[in-house]
VMD Tcl script that draws the C-alpha trace (Angstrom):
set ca {
  {0.29 0.18 -0.08}
  {1.64 3.23 -1.05}
  {1.22 5.95 1.95}
  {2.15 10.12 1.47}
  {5.38 10.76 3.81}
  {4.77 10.69 6.47}
  {6.24 14.66 7.39}
  {3.86 15.52 4.66}
  {0.94 14.83 6.76}
  {2.58 15.96 9.97}
  {2.65 19.44 8.12}
  {-0.21 19.36 6.72}
  {-2.09 18.97 10.15}
  {0.01 21.20 12.54}
  {-2.04 24.08 11.80}
  {-5.45 22.15 12.48}
  {-3.45 21.24 15.26}
  {-2.96 24.57 16.67}
  {-6.55 25.25 16.22}
  {-7.38 23.08 18.75}
  {-4.90 24.22 21.23}
  {-1.75 20.69 20.34}
  {1.02 20.30 18.32}
  {1.57 16.90 16.20}
  {4.22 15.15 17.78}
  {4.93 12.69 14.99}
  {2.52 11.07 12.41}
  {3.17 6.66 12.27}
  {1.59 4.84 10.04}
  {0.89 1.16 11.09}
  {1.08 -1.28 7.40}
  {-0.20 -3.79 8.73}
  {-3.10 -3.13 10.34}
  {-3.75 -0.11 7.99}
  {-3.57 2.76 10.37}
  {-2.68 6.06 10.68}
  {-1.76 7.54 14.52}
  {-1.55 11.16 14.73}
  {0.54 11.26 18.46}
  {-0.63 14.53 19.51}
  {0.95 17.01 22.35}
  {-0.70 19.91 24.68}
  {0.99 22.40 27.46}
  {-1.63 20.73 29.93}
  {-1.13 17.14 28.64}
  {-3.08 15.28 26.64}
  {-6.74 13.67 27.78}
  {-9.77 11.94 25.50}
  {-11.19 14.80 24.66}
  {-8.47 16.34 23.04}
  {-7.76 13.29 21.18}
  {-11.58 13.59 20.27}
  {-11.32 17.65 18.86}
  {-8.79 16.73 16.85}
  {-9.72 13.63 15.37}
  {-12.82 15.62 14.64}
  {-10.79 18.37 13.45}
  {-8.89 16.66 11.17}
  {-11.07 14.21 9.51}
  {-12.13 15.96 6.87}
  {-9.17 17.88 6.12}
  {-7.64 14.38 5.57}
  {-9.88 13.30 3.37}
  {-8.48 16.19 1.23}
  {-5.29 15.48 1.49}
  {-6.04 12.01 0.78}
  {-2.75 9.90 2.71}
  {-3.64 6.74 1.93}
  {-4.78 7.68 -2.31}
  {-8.10 6.46 -1.70}
  {-6.78 3.13 0.08}
  {-9.04 3.07 3.26}
  {-7.58 3.00 6.33}
  {-8.09 3.60 10.25}
  {-7.27 6.86 11.51}
  {-6.30 7.45 15.43}
  {-4.93 9.53 17.90}
  {-2.57 9.14 20.43}
  {-1.01 11.35 23.65}
  {3.33 10.69 23.19}
  {2.79 8.72 26.51}
  {5.19 9.22 29.73}
  {7.77 6.78 28.59}
  {8.21 8.15 25.14}
  {11.79 8.38 24.02}
  {12.68 12.15 23.43}
  {13.40 12.41 19.52}
  {13.35 15.77 18.74}
  {14.51 19.24 19.90}
  {11.35 19.66 20.60}
  {10.88 16.85 23.22}
  {13.61 18.89 25.08}
  {12.00 22.07 25.46}
  {8.37 20.39 25.92}
  {10.09 18.74 29.07}
  {12.80 21.93 30.32}
  {13.41 21.58 34.05}
  {11.64 18.40 33.76}
  {12.93 15.26 35.36}
  {14.56 13.09 33.07}
  {16.52 9.23 32.83}
  {19.71 9.17 29.88}
  {20.87 5.77 28.62}
  {23.84 5.64 27.25}
  {25.54 3.41 24.50}
  {29.19 3.16 26.46}
  {29.74 5.13 29.76}
  {30.20 8.77 30.03}
  {31.08 11.30 33.07}
  {30.86 7.86 35.27}
  {27.97 5.40 33.97}
  {25.88 4.03 31.23}
  {22.89 5.43 33.37}
  {21.86 8.91 34.32}
  {18.75 10.39 36.02}
  {18.35 14.68 37.30}
  {16.81 18.10 35.87}
  {16.92 19.11 32.12}
  {18.81 22.61 32.54}
  {19.36 22.67 28.38}
  {19.88 20.96 25.73}
  {21.22 23.08 22.85}
  {23.69 22.58 19.77}
  {22.93 18.57 20.37}
  {24.10 18.80 23.71}
  {22.01 18.02 26.94}
  {22.52 19.75 30.39}
  {21.74 17.78 33.39}
  {21.53 18.78 37.04}
  {22.62 15.60 38.65}
  {22.65 15.33 42.47}
  {26.37 14.84 42.06}
  {26.57 18.48 40.01}
  {25.64 19.17 36.19}
  {26.87 17.02 33.68}
  {26.87 18.18 29.87}
  {25.87 15.09 27.81}
  {26.02 14.63 23.48}
  {22.86 13.51 21.99}
  {24.74 11.38 19.64}
  {25.43 9.29 22.41}
  {22.57 8.64 23.89}
  {20.28 5.08 23.11}
  {17.70 6.16 25.08}
  {16.30 9.90 27.06}
  {13.19 10.03 27.64}
  {10.75 11.60 31.63}
  {12.08 9.71 34.55}
  {8.81 8.15 36.12}
  {8.81 7.54 39.70}
  {6.39 5.10 41.30}
}
mol new
graphics top color blue
foreach p $ca { graphics top sphere $p radius 0.5 }
foreach p [lrange $ca 0 end-1] q [lrange $ca 1 end] { graphics top cylinder $p $q radius 0.2 }
display resetview
């Protein structure tokens, strides 16, 4: 099945997301299920009402765009989820000042795992405030960066 590029779909839906008070995190195609999932986020978080509001607002514009070139598909809307890895600079901006965990491919600054407060993300470098002080970690050396979920 042929489908338009995810970046094109994301850019097309950006104004729709803004009109309902959220932003597009990513679009994901599941070929096995023939479904398009639009992941959204908002400053206060995402609930079912916001997902429904976005879904209704995106339905007609997506019919115009025709991302699957006429083939049937299911449209889903989702929040990023608490454990979603950070992928873009915007992910870091969205969680500035929050507790995160950083997993590394190889030891750096005394280990392969660090947790602390996200202080900044500039030029591909994560600045993290830890119990031992501030450390800087190049994003390219990370295997996973996400919110720290304390249970």
